[in-house]
C-alpha positions in Angstrom: 21.0 19.2 26.4 19.0 17.4 23.7 15.8 15.6 24.9 15.1 12.4 23.1 11.9 10.4 23.0 12.3 6.7 23.8 10.1 3.6 24.0 11.1 1.2 26.7 10.6 -2.6 26.3 10.8 -5.0 29.2 9.6 -8.2 27.8 6.0 -7.0 27.8 6.1 -6.1 31.5 4.8 -2.5 31.7 5.5 -2.1 35.4 9.2 -3.0 34.9 9.5 -0.7 31.9 7.8 2.2 33.7 9.9 1.8 36.9 13.2 1.6 34.9 12.2 4.8 32.9 11.6 6.8 36.1 14.7 5.6 37.9 16.9 6.5 35.0 15.6 10.1 35.2 13.4 10.2 32.1 10.1 12.1 32.2 7.2 9.8 31.5 5.1 10.7 28.5 2.7 7.8 27.9 2.3 4.0 28.1 1.3 1.5 25.5 -0.5 -0.9 27.8 -1.4 -3.5 25.2 2.3 -4.3 24.5 3.8 -3.3 27.8 5.9 -0.4 26.6 6.6 2.8 28.5 7.3 6.1 26.7 9.5 8.8 28.1 11.8 11.8 27.3 15.4 12.1 28.5 19.0 13.1 27.7 21.4 10.8 25.9 23.1 10.0 29.3 19.8 9.1 30.8 19.0 6.8 27.9 22.3 5.0 28.3 21.5 4.5 31.9 18.1 3.2 31.1 19.4 0.7 28.6 21.4 -1.0 31.4 18.5 -1.1 33.9 17.5 -4.5 35.2 14.6 -6.0 33.1 15.0 -3.7 30.2 15.3 -5.7 27.0 15.2 -2.9 24.4 15.2 0.9 24.2 13.7 2.1 21.0 14.4 5.5 19.6 11.7 7.7 17.9 12.9 7.4 14.3 11.3 8.8 11.2 9.5 6.1 9.1 11.4 5.0 6.0 9.0 3.7 3.3 10.2 0.9 1.1 8.6 -1.9 -0.9 11.0 -4.6 0.1 8.6 -6.5 2.3 5.9 -6.4 -0.3 8.2 -8.0 -2.9 8.8 -10.9 -0.4 5.1 -11.3 0.3 3.9 -11.1 -3.3 7.0 -13.0 -4.6 7.2 -10.2 -7.1 11.0 -10.1 -7.5 11.3 -13.9 -7.5 8.6 -14.1 -10.2 10.1 -11.5 -12.5 13.4 -13.4 -12.6 12.2 -17.0 -12.5 14.9 -18.7 -14.5 13.2 -21.9 -15.7 10.3 -20.0 -17.1 12.4 -17.4 -18.8 14.6 -20.1 -20.3 11.6 -22.1 -21.6 9.8 -19.2 -23.1 12.7 -16.9 -24.2 11.1 -14.0 -22.3 13.3 -11.4 -20.7 11.1 -11.2 -17.6 7.7 -12.1 -16.2 6.0 -8.7 -15.7 2.3 -9.3 -16.2 2.2 -8.0 -19.7 -1.1 -8.7 -21.5 -3.1 -8.9 -18.3 -5.3 -6.3 -16.6 -5.8 -6.4 -12.8 -9.0 -5.0 -11.3 -8.3 -3.3 -7.9 -11.4 -3.0 -5.7 -10.6 -0.6 -3.0 -10.7 3.1 -2.1 -9.7 4.0 -5.7 -6.5 4.6 -7.6 -4.6 7.8 -8.3 -3.8 7.1 -11.9 -1.6 10.2 -12.1 0.9 8.8 -9.6 4.4 8.3 -11.0 4.2 4.5 -10.4 1.5 4.3 -13.1 3.2 6.6 -15.6 3.7 4.8 -19.0 3.8 8.0 -21.1 6.6 6.5 -23.1 4.1 4.1 -24.7 2.4 5.5 -27.9 -0.8 7.3 -27.1 -0.9 6.1 -23.5 -0.3 8.1 -20.3 -1.3 5.9 -17.4 -1.4 2.1 -16.9 -4.7 2.8 -15.0 -6.7 2.1 -18.2 -10.1 2.7 -16.6 -10.9 4.4 -13.3 -14.4 4.1 -11.9 -16.2 5.2 -8.7 -19.4 3.9 -7.2 -21.9 6.7 -7.8 -24.8 5.3 -5.8 -23.3 4.9 -2.3 -26.6 5.3 -0.4 -28.3 2.3 -2.0 -28.2 -0.9 0.0 -27.7 -3.0 -3.2 -26.5 -0.6 -5.9 -26.7 -1.8 -9.4 -23.6 -2.3 -11.4 -24.6 0.6 -13.6 -23.9 3.0 -10.7 -20.2 3.0 -11.5 -19.1 6.2 -13.3 -15.8 7.0 -15.0 -13.6 9.5 -13.2 -12.4 12.0 -15.8 -9.3 13.0 -13.9 -8.1 9.3 -13.6 -7.9 9.8 -9.8 -10.7 8.1 -7.9 -8.7 7.8 -4.7 -8.0 11.4 -3.7 -11.7 12.4 -3.9 -12.4 9.4 -1.6 -10.0 10.7 1.1 -8.3 7.3 0.5 -4.8 6.3 -0.4 -5.0 2.6 0.3 -6.2 1.7 -3.2 -3.3 3.5 -4.8 -0.9 1.7 -2.4 -2.4 -1.7 -3.4 -2.3 -0.9 -7.1 1.4 0.1 -6.8 2.2 -3.1 -5.1 0.4 -5.0 -7.8 1.5 -3.3 -11.0 3.6 -0.2 -10.3 6.3 0.5 -12.9 10.0 0.9 -11.9 10.6 4.3 -10.3 13.4 5.8 -8.3 12.6 8.2 -5.5 15.1 9.7 -3.0 17.7 7.1 -4.0 15.4 4.1 -3.6 14.0 1.9 -6.3 10.4 0.8 -6.3 8.3 -1.4 -8.5 5.2 -3.6 -8.3 5.0 -7.4 -8.7 3.7 -7.1 -12.3 4.8 -3.8 -13.7 3.8 -4.7 -17.3 0.1 -5.3 -16.3 -2.7 -2.7 -16.8 -5.0 -1.6 -14.0 -8.7 -1.2 -13.7 -9.7 0.9 -10.7 -13.1 0.3 -8.9 -13.5 2.8 -6.1 -16.0 1.5 -3.5 -14.8 3.3 -0.4 -14.6 6.6 1.5 -11.7 7.0 3.8 -11.6 3.6 5.7 -15.1 2.6 4.8 -15.8 0.1 2.1 -19.3 -0.4 0.6 -20.5 -2.0 -2.7 -17.6 -4.4 -3.0 -19.9 -7.1 -4.2 -21.2 -4.8 -7.0 -17.6 -4.1 -8.0 -16.9 -7.8 -8.4 -20.1 -8.1 -10.4 -18.9 -5.3 -12.6 -15.7 -7.2 -13.3 -17.7 -10.3 -14.2 -19.9 -8.4 -16.5 -17.0 -6.6 -18.2 -14.5 -9.4 -18.3 -14.2 -9.6 -22.1 -13.8 -5.9 -22.7 -13.3 -3.7 -19.5 -12.8 -0.5 -21.6 -16.0 -0.9 -23.7 -17.5 2.5 -24.4 -14.3 4.4 -24.0 -11.4 5.1 -26.4 -9.1 3.0 -24.3 -8.2 -0.6 -24.6 -7.2 -3.2 -21.9 -6.8 -6.9 -21.6 -9.5 -8.9 -19.7 -9.0 -8.3 -16.0 -8.2 -10.6 -13.1 -9.6 -9.6 -9.8 -7.4 -8.3 -6.9 -9.5 -7.3 -3.9 -7.5 -5.8 -1.1 -8.3 -6.4 2.5 
């Protein structure tokens, strides 16, 4: 008989959840004390019995995570902005997508090779991450802005054991992609990105110097490189 993992909710009352789990015949596995949830393993029949136990408000199955960007579109108003009727009518634009703007993402870094940043259909351009820099003087208390170095691979996130910066950059300006039947895009898929990596894993340091870099390079963020980008606007993730 299949054994299923279940999370038992009883309105935040851990004692009620734990008692119901045991009485239904499930084997206790753990408890999440801070939210009053008991975790156990049992058969489908035992789970059905558990769901009817007094005080139990919800029995939650252990389901695989399904990643979507639907909530981010609500939070950023990305979908609403891209199709804002009055503006489109007044300007004659087909959509509002951030074109002509660069966004500076100060975070763990950006993997500019990710499919959400692939703009290889544009002449001479491969990635919308137009410049990808990493703080090269992490041990200095107040590193100078000149400590930022270009990352030749256009991926400053993987070498930082990160991922968060790529996620933020995708939410901000990822292009339209389809993966496993789901459609994804950022709030401003027409915008370019400037990556400033100031982190290692979950640590962030030198964020103030990254913001100073943006101020100092506002007029021409790609100065000294063959690339070109519009003046950036700052996006600092938290």
